[in-house]
mmCIF file of the N, C-alpha and C atoms, coordinates in Angstrom:
data_MODEL
# 
_entry.id   MODEL 
# 
loop_
_atom_site.group_PDB 
_atom_site.id 
_atom_site.type_symbol 
_atom_site.label_atom_id 
_atom_site.label_alt_id 
_atom_site.label_comp_id 
_atom_site.label_asym_id 
_atom_site.label_entity_id 
_atom_site.label_seq_id 
_atom_site.pdbx_PDB_ins_code 
_atom_site.Cartn_x 
_atom_site.Cartn_y 
_atom_site.Cartn_z 
_atom_site.occupancy 
_atom_site.B_iso_or_equiv 
_atom_site.pdbx_formal_charge 
_atom_site.auth_seq_id 
_atom_site.auth_comp_id 
_atom_site.auth_asym_id 
_atom_site.auth_atom_id 
_atom_site.pdbx_PDB_model_num 
ATOM 1   N N  . MET A 1 1  ? -5.237  -5.786  5.253   1.00 0.00 ? 1  MET A N  1 
ATOM 2   C CA . MET A 1 1  ? -3.867  -5.428  4.903   1.00 0.00 ? 1  MET A CA 1 
ATOM 3   C C  . MET A 1 1  ? -3.868  -4.006  4.363   1.00 0.00 ? 1  MET A C  1 
ATOM 4   N N  . SER A 1 2  ? -2.897  -3.247  4.780   1.00 0.00 ? 2  SER A N  1 
ATOM 5   C CA . SER A 1 2  ? -2.701  -1.927  4.192   1.00 0.00 ? 2  SER A CA 1 
ATOM 6   C C  . SER A 1 2  ? -1.247  -1.824  3.739   1.00 0.00 ? 2  SER A C  1 
ATOM 7   N N  . VAL A 1 3  ? -1.027  -1.004  2.723   1.00 0.00 ? 3  VAL A N  1 
ATOM 8   C CA . VAL A 1 3  ? 0.315   -0.796  2.186   1.00 0.00 ? 3  VAL A CA 1 
ATOM 9   C C  . VAL A 1 3  ? 0.550   0.705   2.133   1.00 0.00 ? 3  VAL A C  1 
ATOM 10  N N  . THR A 1 4  ? 1.668   1.141   2.703   1.00 0.00 ? 4  THR A N  1 
ATOM 11  C CA . THR A 1 4  ? 2.038   2.552   2.700   1.00 0.00 ? 4  THR A CA 1 
ATOM 12  C C  . THR A 1 4  ? 3.323   2.713   1.905   1.00 0.00 ? 4  THR A C  1 
ATOM 13  N N  . ALA A 1 5  ? 3.320   3.661   0.986   1.00 0.00 ? 5  ALA A N  1 
ATOM 14  C CA . ALA A 1 5  ? 4.511   3.970   0.198   1.00 0.00 ? 5  ALA A CA 1 
ATOM 15  C C  . ALA A 1 5  ? 5.200   5.174   0.814   1.00 0.00 ? 5  ALA A C  1 
ATOM 16  N N  . GLY A 1 6  ? 6.506   5.114   0.881   1.00 0.00 ? 6  GLY A N  1 
ATOM 17  C CA . GLY A 1 6  ? 7.296   6.224   1.409   1.00 0.00 ? 6  GLY A CA 1 
ATOM 18  C C  . GLY A 1 6  ? 8.353   6.627   0.404   1.00 0.00 ? 6  GLY A C  1 
ATOM 19  N N  . CYS A 1 7  ? 8.424   7.923   0.109   1.00 0.00 ? 7  CYS A N  1 
ATOM 20  C CA . CYS A 1 7  ? 9.423   8.445   -0.828  1.00 0.00 ? 7  CYS A CA 1 
ATOM 21  C C  . CYS A 1 7  ? 10.729  8.682   -0.082  1.00 0.00 ? 7  CYS A C  1 
ATOM 22  N N  . LEU A 1 8  ? 11.806  8.123   -0.589  1.00 0.00 ? 8  LEU A N  1 
ATOM 23  C CA . LEU A 1 8  ? 13.111  8.300   0.034   1.00 0.00 ? 8  LEU A CA 1 
ATOM 24  C C  . LEU A 1 8  ? 13.755  9.627   -0.350  1.00 0.00 ? 8  LEU A C  1 
ATOM 25  N N  . GLU A 1 9  ? 13.153  10.348  -1.275  1.00 0.00 ? 9  GLU A N  1 
ATOM 26  C CA . GLU A 1 9  ? 13.680  11.652  -1.696  1.00 0.00 ? 9  GLU A CA 1 
ATOM 27  C C  . GLU A 1 9  ? 13.098  12.783  -0.845  1.00 0.00 ? 9  GLU A C  1 
ATOM 28  N N  . CYS A 1 10 ? 11.752  12.884  -0.795  1.00 0.00 ? 10 CYS A N  1 
ATOM 29  C CA . CYS A 1 10 ? 11.106  14.005  -0.087  1.00 0.00 ? 10 CYS A CA 1 
ATOM 30  C C  . CYS A 1 10 ? 10.467  13.565  1.234   1.00 0.00 ? 10 CYS A C  1 
ATOM 31  N N  . HIS A 1 11 ? 10.544  12.271  1.566   1.00 0.00 ? 11 HIS A N  1 
ATOM 32  C CA . HIS A 1 11 ? 10.069  11.708  2.831   1.00 0.00 ? 11 HIS A CA 1 
ATOM 33  C C  . HIS A 1 11 ? 8.557   11.788  3.011   1.00 0.00 ? 11 HIS A C  1 
ATOM 34  N N  . ARG A 1 12 ? 7.821   11.864  1.936   1.00 0.00 ? 12 ARG A N  1 
ATOM 35  C CA . ARG A 1 12 ? 6.362   11.855  1.998   1.00 0.00 ? 12 ARG A CA 1 
ATOM 36  C C  . ARG A 1 12 ? 5.887   10.411  2.099   1.00 0.00 ? 12 ARG A C  1 
ATOM 37  N N  . HIS A 1 13 ? 4.800   10.189  2.840   1.00 0.00 ? 13 HIS A N  1 
ATOM 38  C CA . HIS A 1 13 ? 4.206   8.863   2.976   1.00 0.00 ? 13 HIS A CA 1 
ATOM 39  C C  . HIS A 1 13 ? 2.762   8.923   2.524   1.00 0.00 ? 13 HIS A C  1 
ATOM 40  N N  . GLN A 1 14 ? 2.306   7.860   1.894   1.00 0.00 ? 14 GLN A N  1 
ATOM 41  C CA . GLN A 1 14 ? 0.938   7.800   1.390   1.00 0.00 ? 14 GLN A CA 1 
ATOM 42  C C  . GLN A 1 14 ? 0.436   6.365   1.455   1.00 0.00 ? 14 GLN A C  1 
ATOM 43  N N  . ALA A 1 15 ? -0.742  6.183   2.048   1.00 0.00 ? 15 ALA A N  1 
ATOM 44  C CA . ALA A 1 15 ? -1.376  4.862   2.028   1.00 0.00 ? 15 ALA A CA 1 
ATOM 45  C C  . ALA A 1 15 ? -1.840  4.581   0.603   1.00 0.00 ? 15 ALA A C  1 
ATOM 46  N N  . LEU A 1 16 ? -1.584  3.384   0.119   1.00 0.00 ? 16 LEU A N  1 
ATOM 47  C CA . LEU A 1 16 ? -1.967  3.021   -1.242  1.00 0.00 ? 16 LEU A CA 1 
ATOM 48  C C  . LEU A 1 16 ? -3.413  2.535   -1.270  1.00 0.00 ? 16 LEU A C  1 
ATOM 49  N N  . ASP A 1 17 ? -4.094  2.863   -2.328  1.00 0.00 ? 17 ASP A N  1 
ATOM 50  C CA . ASP A 1 17 ? -5.462  2.411   -2.554  1.00 0.00 ? 17 ASP A CA 1 
ATOM 51  C C  . ASP A 1 17 ? -5.369  1.066   -3.280  1.00 0.00 ? 17 ASP A C  1 
ATOM 52  N N  . LEU A 1 18 ? -5.444  -0.031  -2.526  1.00 0.00 ? 18 LEU A N  1 
ATOM 53  C CA . LEU A 1 18 ? -5.245  -1.357  -3.109  1.00 0.00 ? 18 LEU A CA 1 
ATOM 54  C C  . LEU A 1 18 ? -6.283  -1.719  -4.165  1.00 0.00 ? 18 LEU A C  1 
ATOM 55  N N  . PRO A 1 19 ? -7.575  -1.402  -3.973  1.00 0.00 ? 19 PRO A N  1 
ATOM 56  C CA . PRO A 1 19 ? -8.525  -1.685  -5.057  1.00 0.00 ? 19 PRO A CA 1 
ATOM 57  C C  . PRO A 1 19 ? -8.198  -0.912  -6.346  1.00 0.00 ? 19 PRO A C  1 
ATOM 58  N N  . ALA A 1 20 ? -7.705  0.323   -6.209  1.00 0.00 ? 20 ALA A N  1 
ATOM 59  C CA . ALA A 1 20 ? -7.336  1.095   -7.402  1.00 0.00 ? 20 ALA A CA 1 
ATOM 60  C C  . ALA A 1 20 ? -6.133  0.472   -8.099  1.00 0.00 ? 20 ALA A C  1 
ATOM 61  N N  . LEU A 1 21 ? -5.171  -0.036  -7.324  1.00 0.00 ? 21 LEU A N  1 
ATOM 62  C CA . LEU A 1 21 ? -4.013  -0.714  -7.927  1.00 0.00 ? 21 LEU A CA 1 
ATOM 63  C C  . LEU A 1 21 ? -4.445  -1.984  -8.651  1.00 0.00 ? 21 LEU A C  1 
ATOM 64  N N  . ARG A 1 22 ? -5.373  -2.721  -8.042  1.00 0.00 ? 22 ARG A N  1 
ATOM 65  C CA . ARG A 1 22 ? -5.898  -3.927  -8.687  1.00 0.00 ? 22 ARG A CA 1 
ATOM 66  C C  . ARG A 1 22 ? -6.565  -3.573  -10.012 1.00 0.00 ? 22 ARG A C  1 
ATOM 67  N N  . ASP A 1 23 ? -7.359  -2.493  -10.004 1.00 0.00 ? 23 ASP A N  1 
ATOM 68  C CA . ASP A 1 23 ? -8.041  -2.082  -11.227 1.00 0.00 ? 23 ASP A CA 1 
ATOM 69  C C  . ASP A 1 23 ? -7.047  -1.606  -12.289 1.00 0.00 ? 23 ASP A C  1 
ATOM 70  N N  . ARG A 1 24 ? -5.980  -0.957  -11.852 1.00 0.00 ? 24 ARG A N  1 
ATOM 71  C CA . ARG A 1 24 ? -5.003  -0.415  -12.807 1.00 0.00 ? 24 ARG A CA 1 
ATOM 72  C C  . ARG A 1 24 ? -4.110  -1.492  -13.408 1.00 0.00 ? 24 ARG A C  1 
ATOM 73  N N  . PHE A 1 25 ? -3.614  -2.417  -12.564 1.00 0.00 ? 25 PHE A N  1 
ATOM 74  C CA . PHE A 1 25 ? -2.643  -3.403  -13.027 1.00 0.00 ? 25 PHE A CA 1 
ATOM 75  C C  . PHE A 1 25 ? -3.241  -4.780  -13.280 1.00 0.00 ? 25 PHE A C  1 
ATOM 76  N N  . GLY A 1 26 ? -4.479  -5.007  -12.840 1.00 0.00 ? 26 GLY A N  1 
ATOM 77  C CA . GLY A 1 26 ? -5.132  -6.294  -13.048 1.00 0.00 ? 26 GLY A CA 1 
ATOM 78  C C  . GLY A 1 26 ? -5.181  -7.130  -11.783 1.00 0.00 ? 26 GLY A C  1 
ATOM 79  N N  . ALA A 1 27 ? -6.210  -7.928  -11.665 1.00 0.00 ? 27 ALA A N  1 
ATOM 80  C CA . ALA A 1 27 ? -6.432  -8.733  -10.461 1.00 0.00 ? 27 ALA A CA 1 
ATOM 81  C C  . ALA A 1 27 ? -5.375  -9.828  -10.299 1.00 0.00 ? 27 ALA A C  1 
ATOM 82  N N  . ASP A 1 28 ? -4.741  -10.249 -11.369 1.00 0.00 ? 28 ASP A N  1 
ATOM 83  C CA . ASP A 1 28 ? -3.748  -11.318 -11.298 1.00 0.00 ? 28 ASP A CA 1 
ATOM 84  C C  . ASP A 1 28 ? -2.342  -10.812 -10.995 1.00 0.00 ? 28 ASP A C  1 
ATOM 85  N N  . GLU A 1 29 ? -2.161  -9.496  -10.968 1.00 0.00 ? 29 GLU A N  1 
ATOM 86  C CA . GLU A 1 29 ? -0.837  -8.906  -10.704 1.00 0.00 ? 29 GLU A CA 1 
ATOM 87  C C  . GLU A 1 29 ? -0.487  -9.064  -9.230  1.00 0.00 ? 29 GLU A C  1 
ATOM 88  N N  . SER A 1 30 ? 0.738   -9.424  -8.952  1.00 0.00 ? 30 SER A N  1 
ATOM 89  C CA . SER A 1 30 ? 1.205   -9.589  -7.583  1.00 0.00 ? 30 SER A CA 1 
ATOM 90  C C  . SER A 1 30 ? 1.333   -8.232  -6.892  1.00 0.00 ? 30 SER A C  1 
ATOM 91  N N  . ALA A 1 31 ? 1.082   -8.200  -5.582  1.00 0.00 ? 31 ALA A N  1 
ATOM 92  C CA . ALA A 1 31 ? 1.189   -6.961  -4.815  1.00 0.00 ? 31 ALA A CA 1 
ATOM 93  C C  . ALA A 1 31 ? 2.408   -6.990  -3.898  1.00 0.00 ? 31 ALA A C  1 
ATOM 94  N N  . THR A 1 32 ? 3.401   -7.826  -4.232  1.00 0.00 ? 32 THR A N  1 
ATOM 95  C CA . THR A 1 32 ? 4.616   -7.856  -3.421  1.00 0.00 ? 32 THR A CA 1 
ATOM 96  C C  . THR A 1 32 ? 5.452   -6.613  -3.704  1.00 0.00 ? 32 THR A C  1 
ATOM 97  N N  . GLU A 1 33 ? 6.333   -6.310  -2.766  1.00 0.00 ? 33 GLU A N  1 
ATOM 98  C CA . GLU A 1 33 ? 7.171   -5.117  -2.917  1.00 0.00 ? 33 GLU A CA 1 
ATOM 99  C C  . GLU A 1 33 ? 7.977   -5.157  -4.209  1.00 0.00 ? 33 GLU A C  1 
ATOM 100 N N  . TRP A 1 34 ? 8.502   -6.313  -4.559  1.00 0.00 ? 34 TRP A N  1 
ATOM 101 C CA . TRP A 1 34 ? 9.367   -6.418  -5.742  1.00 0.00 ? 34 TRP A CA 1 
ATOM 102 C C  . TRP A 1 34 ? 8.593   -6.191  -7.041  1.00 0.00 ? 34 TRP A C  1 
ATOM 103 N N  . ASP A 1 35 ? 7.288   -6.440  -7.018  1.00 0.00 ? 35 ASP A N  1 
ATOM 104 C CA . ASP A 1 35 ? 6.474   -6.210  -8.208  1.00 0.00 ? 35 ASP A CA 1 
ATOM 105 C C  . ASP A 1 35 ? 5.930   -4.780  -8.265  1.00 0.00 ? 35 ASP A C  1 
ATOM 106 N N  . LEU A 1 36 ? 5.572   -4.229  -7.112  1.00 0.00 ? 36 LEU A N  1 
ATOM 107 C CA . LEU A 1 36 ? 4.977   -2.886  -7.082  1.00 0.00 ? 36 LEU A CA 1 
ATOM 108 C C  . LEU A 1 36 ? 5.999   -1.762  -7.138  1.00 0.00 ? 36 LEU A C  1 
ATOM 109 N N  . ARG A 1 37 ? 7.099   -1.915  -6.414  1.00 0.00 ? 37 ARG A N  1 
ATOM 110 C CA . ARG A 1 37 ? 8.050   -0.809  -6.269  1.00 0.00 ? 37 ARG A CA 1 
ATOM 111 C C  . ARG A 1 37 ? 8.549   -0.240  -7.594  1.00 0.00 ? 37 ARG A C  1 
ATOM 112 N N  . PRO A 1 38 ? 8.872   -1.042  -8.610  1.00 0.00 ? 38 PRO A N  1 
ATOM 113 C CA . PRO A 1 38 ? 9.332   -0.452  -9.880  1.00 0.00 ? 38 PRO A CA 1 
ATOM 114 C C  . PRO A 1 38 ? 8.262   0.393   -10.579 1.00 0.00 ? 38 PRO A C  1 
ATOM 115 N N  . LYS A 1 39 ? 6.996   0.185   -10.216 1.00 0.00 ? 39 LYS A N  1 
ATOM 116 C CA . LYS A 1 39 ? 5.899   0.922   -10.850 1.00 0.00 ? 39 LYS A CA 1 
ATOM 117 C C  . LYS A 1 39 ? 5.536   2.201   -10.095 1.00 0.00 ? 39 LYS A C  1 
ATOM 118 N N  . MET A 1 40 ? 6.125   2.392   -8.911  1.00 0.00 ? 40 MET A N  1 
ATOM 119 C CA . MET A 1 40 ? 5.762   3.519   -8.060  1.00 0.00 ? 40 MET A CA 1 
ATOM 120 C C  . MET A 1 40 ? 6.587   4.768   -8.380  1.00 0.00 ? 40 MET A C  1 
ATOM 121 N N  . LYS A 1 41 ? 5.929   5.907   -8.218  1.00 0.00 ? 41 LYS A N  1 
ATOM 122 C CA . LYS A 1 41 ? 6.584   7.203   -8.382  1.00 0.00 ? 41 LYS A CA 1 
ATOM 123 C C  . LYS A 1 41 ? 5.914   8.159   -7.411  1.00 0.00 ? 41 LYS A C  1 
ATOM 124 N N  . CYS A 1 42 ? 6.689   8.967   -6.709  1.00 0.00 ? 42 CYS A N  1 
ATOM 125 C CA . CYS A 1 42 ? 6.148   9.924   -5.745  1.00 0.00 ? 42 CYS A CA 1 
ATOM 126 C C  . CYS A 1 42 ? 5.293   10.960  -6.471  1.00 0.00 ? 42 CYS A C  1 
ATOM 127 N N  . ALA A 1 43 ? 4.103   11.185  -5.956  1.00 0.00 ? 43 ALA A N  1 
ATOM 128 C CA . ALA A 1 43 ? 3.184   12.153  -6.566  1.00 0.00 ? 43 ALA A CA 1 
ATOM 129 C C  . ALA A 1 43 ? 3.627   13.592  -6.334  1.00 0.00 ? 43 ALA A C  1 
ATOM 130 N N  . VAL A 1 44 ? 4.506   13.827  -5.347  1.00 0.00 ? 44 VAL A N  1 
ATOM 131 C CA . VAL A 1 44 ? 4.939   15.191  -5.036  1.00 0.00 ? 44 VAL A CA 1 
ATOM 132 C C  . VAL A 1 44 ? 6.218   15.559  -5.792  1.00 0.00 ? 44 VAL A C  1 
ATOM 133 N N  . CYS A 1 45 ? 7.274   14.751  -5.640  1.00 0.00 ? 45 CYS A N  1 
ATOM 134 C CA . CYS A 1 45 ? 8.563   15.138  -6.232  1.00 0.00 ? 45 CYS A CA 1 
ATOM 135 C C  . CYS A 1 45 ? 8.912   14.336  -7.483  1.00 0.00 ? 45 CYS A C  1 
ATOM 136 N N  . GLY A 1 46 ? 8.144   13.271  -7.752  1.00 0.00 ? 46 GLY A N  1 
ATOM 137 C CA . GLY A 1 46 ? 8.422   12.453  -8.925  1.00 0.00 ? 46 GLY A CA 1 
ATOM 138 C C  . GLY A 1 46 ? 9.532   11.442  -8.723  1.00 0.00 ? 46 GLY A C  1 
ATOM 139 N N  . GLY A 1 47 ? 10.045  11.352  -7.483  1.00 0.00 ? 47 GLY A N  1 
ATOM 140 C CA . GLY A 1 47 ? 11.120  10.414  -7.183  1.00 0.00 ? 47 GLY A CA 1 
ATOM 141 C C  . GLY A 1 47 ? 10.675  8.970   -7.337  1.00 0.00 ? 47 GLY A C  1 
ATOM 142 N N  . ARG A 1 48 ? 11.603  8.129   -7.745  1.00 0.00 ? 48 ARG A N  1 
ATOM 143 C CA . ARG A 1 48 ? 11.289  6.712   -7.932  1.00 0.00 ? 48 ARG A CA 1 
ATOM 144 C C  . ARG A 1 48 ? 11.902  5.835   -6.843  1.00 0.00 ? 48 ARG A C  1 
ATOM 145 N N  . ARG A 1 49 ? 12.624  6.438   -5.911  1.00 0.00 ? 49 ARG A N  1 
ATOM 146 C CA . ARG A 1 49 ? 13.170  5.684   -4.781  1.00 0.00 ? 49 ARG A CA 1 
ATOM 147 C C  . ARG A 1 49 ? 12.077  5.603   -3.724  1.00 0.00 ? 49 ARG A C  1 
ATOM 148 N N  . VAL A 1 50 ? 11.299  4.531   -3.796  1.00 0.00 ? 50 VAL A N  1 
ATOM 149 C CA . VAL A 1 50 ? 10.119  4.364   -2.956  1.00 0.00 ? 50 VAL A CA 1 
ATOM 150 C C  . VAL A 1 50 ? 10.268  3.095   -2.133  1.00 0.00 ? 50 VAL A C  1 
ATOM 151 N N  . THR A 1 51 ? 9.863   3.162   -0.885  1.00 0.00 ? 51 THR A N  1 
ATOM 152 C CA . THR A 1 51 ? 9.816   1.989   -0.028  1.00 0.00 ? 51 THR A CA 1 
ATOM 153 C C  . THR A 1 51 ? 8.360   1.667   0.284   1.00 0.00 ? 51 THR A C  1 
ATOM 154 N N  . LEU A 1 52 ? 8.054   0.416   0.505   1.00 0.00 ? 52 LEU A N  1 
ATOM 155 C CA . LEU A 1 52 ? 6.689   -0.006  0.810   1.00 0.00 ? 52 LEU A CA 1 
ATOM 156 C C  . LEU A 1 52 ? 6.657   -0.677  2.177   1.00 0.00 ? 52 LEU A C  1 
ATOM 157 N N  . THR A 1 53 ? 5.642   -0.344  2.963   1.00 0.00 ? 53 THR A N  1 
ATOM 158 C CA . THR A 1 53 ? 5.448   -0.941  4.274   1.00 0.00 ? 53 THR A CA 1 
ATOM 159 C C  . THR A 1 53 ? 4.102   -1.642  4.283   1.00 0.00 ? 53 THR A C  1 
ATOM 160 N N  . TYR A 1 54 ? 4.110   -2.932  4.581   1.00 0.00 ? 54 TYR A N  1 
ATOM 161 C CA . TYR A 1 54 ? 2.898   -3.745  4.630   1.00 0.00 ? 54 TYR A CA 1 
ATOM 162 C C  . TYR A 1 54 ? 2.480   -3.908  6.087   1.00 0.00 ? 54 TYR A C  1 
ATOM 163 N N  . SER A 1 55 ? 1.214   -3.629  6.379   1.00 0.00 ? 55 SER A N  1 
ATOM 164 C CA . SER A 1 55 ? 0.703   -3.739  7.745   1.00 0.00 ? 55 SER A CA 1 
ATOM 165 C C  . SER A 1 55 ? -0.586  -4.553  7.747   1.00 0.00 ? 55 SER A C  1 
ATOM 166 N N  . PRO A 1 56 ? -0.638  -5.598  8.556   1.00 0.00 ? 56 PRO A N  1 
ATOM 167 C CA . PRO A 1 56 ? -1.877  -6.377  8.629   1.00 0.00 ? 56 PRO A CA 1 
ATOM 168 C C  . PRO A 1 56 ? -2.946  -5.602  9.375   1.00 0.00 ? 56 PRO A C  1 
ATOM 169 N N  . ASP A 1 57 ? -4.180  -5.877  9.075   1.00 0.00 ? 57 ASP A N  1 
ATOM 170 C CA . ASP A 1 57 ? -5.298  -5.263  9.781   1.00 0.00 ? 57 ASP A CA 1 
ATOM 171 C C  . ASP A 1 57 ? -5.460  -6.015  11.090  1.00 0.00 ? 57 ASP A C  1 
ATOM 172 N N  . THR A 1 58 ? -5.197  -5.340  12.199  1.00 0.00 ? 58 THR A N  1 
ATOM 173 C CA . THR A 1 58 ? -5.265  -5.988  13.505  1.00 0.00 ? 58 THR A CA 1 
ATOM 174 C C  . THR A 1 58 ? -6.456  -5.511  14.329  1.00 0.00 ? 58 THR A C  1 
ATOM 175 N N  . SER A 1 59 ? -7.359  -4.773  13.723  1.00 0.00 ? 59 SER A N  1 
ATOM 176 C CA . SER A 1 59 ? -8.523  -4.307  14.475  1.00 0.00 ? 59 SER A CA 1 
ATOM 177 C C  . SER A 1 59 ? -9.458  -5.483  14.769  1.00 0.00 ? 59 SER A C  1 
ATOM 178 N N  . PRO A 1 60 ? -9.992  -5.529  15.980  1.00 0.00 ? 60 PRO A N  1 
ATOM 179 C CA . PRO A 1 60 ? -10.872 -6.654  16.346  1.00 0.00 ? 60 PRO A CA 1 
ATOM 180 C C  . PRO A 1 60 ? -12.281 -6.446  15.794  1.00 0.00 ? 60 PRO A C  1 
ATOM 181 N N  . LYS A 1 61 ? -12.464 -6.679  14.530  1.00 0.00 ? 61 LYS A N  1 
ATOM 182 C CA . LYS A 1 61 ? -13.758 -6.469  13.884  1.00 0.00 ? 61 LYS A CA 1 
ATOM 183 C C  . LYS A 1 61 ? -14.808 -7.392  14.482  1.00 0.00 ? 61 LYS A C  1 
ATOM 184 N N  . ASP A 1 62 ? -15.929 -6.829  14.811  1.00 0.00 ? 62 ASP A N  1 
ATOM 185 C CA . ASP A 1 62 ? -17.083 -7.559  15.323  1.00 0.00 ? 62 ASP A CA 1 
ATOM 186 C C  . ASP A 1 62 ? -16.788 -8.331  16.607  1.00 0.00 ? 62 ASP A C  1 
ATOM 187 N N  . LEU A 1 63 ? -15.698 -8.054  17.264  1.00 0.00 ? 63 LEU A N  1 
ATOM 188 C CA . LEU A 1 63 ? -15.367 -8.752  18.494  1.00 0.00 ? 63 LEU A CA 1 
ATOM 189 C C  . LEU A 1 63 ? -16.419 -8.468  19.566  1.00 0.00 ? 63 LEU A C  1 
ATOM 190 N N  . TYR A 1 64 ? -16.839 -7.224  19.660  1.00 0.00 ? 64 TYR A N  1 
ATOM 191 C CA . TYR A 1 64 ? -17.832 -6.846  20.676  1.00 0.00 ? 64 TYR A CA 1 
ATOM 192 C C  . TYR A 1 64 ? -19.153 -7.553  20.424  1.00 0.00 ? 64 TYR A C  1 
ATOM 193 N N  . ARG A 1 65 ? -19.580 -7.590  19.194  1.00 0.00 ? 65 ARG A N  1 
ATOM 194 C CA . ARG A 1 65 ? -20.869 -8.228  18.868  1.00 0.00 ? 65 ARG A CA 1 
ATOM 195 C C  . ARG A 1 65 ? -20.845 -9.734  19.113  1.00 0.00 ? 65 ARG A C  1 
ATOM 196 N N  . LYS A 1 66 ? -19.708 -10.375 18.871  1.00 0.00 ? 66 LYS A N  1 
ATOM 197 C CA . LYS A 1 66 ? -19.618 -11.825 19.039  1.00 0.00 ? 66 LYS A CA 1 
ATOM 198 C C  . LYS A 1 66 ? -19.603 -12.231 20.516  1.00 0.00 ? 66 LYS A C  1 
ATOM 199 N N  . SER A 1 67 ? -19.122 -11.353 21.382  1.00 0.00 ? 67 SER A N  1 
ATOM 200 C CA . SER A 1 67 ? -19.002 -11.710 22.786  1.00 0.00 ? 67 SER A CA 1 
ATOM 201 C C  . SER A 1 67 ? -20.313 -11.528 23.547  1.00 0.00 ? 67 SER A C  1 
ATOM 202 N N  . ARG A 1 68 ? -21.329 -10.981 22.957  1.00 0.00 ? 68 ARG A N  1 
ATOM 203 C CA . ARG A 1 68 ? -22.598 -10.740 23.642  1.00 0.00 ? 68 ARG A CA 1 
ATOM 204 C C  . ARG A 1 68 ? -23.457 -11.954 23.693  1.00 0.00 ? 68 ARG A C  1 
# 
């Protein structure tokens, strides 16, 4: 899973470092948009109007090795 934050003010996008978020907010903290978005702030303009996009990892890991 990857999560990308997008600033609605300056239109900058940044992939979030999920292990760093876990370390900062705790392993028991939820990573849903409603929990993360209020804590987000754009590193460039300081805007707080942030959107989050969740993308599953769809790469076929080890698929080649398993088919041999």
